[in-house]
N, C-alpha and C positions, 0 to 999 in steps of 0.2 A: 504494500500500500504506500502510495506517494504522499508524503506530508507536505502541507503548504508551508510557504515561507513563514507565515504567522505562527504556525504550530512549531516549527523549528526554533524560532526565536523564543517562544514561550518555554520550550523545553530547556534551552540554554539559560534563560533567566531563572528557571527553577534551581539550577545548580550554581549560577553566578548572579544572585539577586542585587548585588551592589555595583554591577557593571552599567555605567551610565550610557555607554554606546548601545548596549542591547536594548535598554529601555527606549532610547531614541529611535533605533531601527524599528522596534515594534510599533511605536507611535506612528511613524511614517507609513508603515505597512498597513495599519488599521485605516488610516486616512486614505491611502491609495485604494484599498478594497472598498471604499465608499462608506466606511463607518467613521464619519467625520467627528461625531460626538465622542466616540471612544478614543480617537487620536488626540483630540483636544484635552480630554480628561487626563490621559497619560502624560501629555506635555505639561499640563498644569501641575500634576503631581511631581514631575521632574523639576519644575521651577522651585518647588519647595525643598525637595530632597537633594537636588544637585544645583544649588543656586548659582554656581559659576559655569554651568553648561550653557554657553551662549546660544548655540544653534537651536536649543529647545525653545527659547524665547522668540527667536526670529521666526521659526516655522509656525509656532502657535499664533504669533501676530499675523502671519500670512494667511493662515486658515481662517482666522477671525475676519480679516479684511475680505477674503473671498466670500464669506458668508454675510457681508455687508454689516458686520458688527464693528463699526469703525471706532466707537468710543472704547469698547473693550480692547480692540486691537491697539489703540494708542496707549492704553494703560500698560499692556504687556510689553509693547515696544519700549516704553520709557524704562520699565524694569530691566529689559534686555540691554538697553544702552548703558545703564548703570553697571550691569554685570560685565559688559564688554569693556567698560572703562576700568573696572577692578582687575580684569585679567589682561589688560593692555592689548585688546583685540580691536585695533583702530579700524580695520577693514569692516568687521561686522558692525561696529558702532555706526560707521558711515552708511552702510546699507540699511540699517534699521532707521536711522534718521531720515533717509530718503523715502522709505516706505511711510514713516510717520507723517512726513510733510505732505505726501500724496493723499493722505486721509483727512486733511484739514478742510 
């Protein structure tokens, strides 16, 4: 029986629950499969559990913007810019600022 990418990621997470990359990959896979709400929820959990994982803020902001939830997207992007500044990720900060400004 062939397991889906989502199932494979969930199995890996069961043995490595603190791996932020696996959490992020699963969130992206959920959103890609069309379960936007589950993807957003996992990204939101990541923002709390892994506050310096900058891509999780950016992708969550993008998903919110795609759903026309601009105010929520701006809030998440503001948090992401702060995380990017903390981790000296100037490129991500600039990309999130650009998305933020497009939502004004």
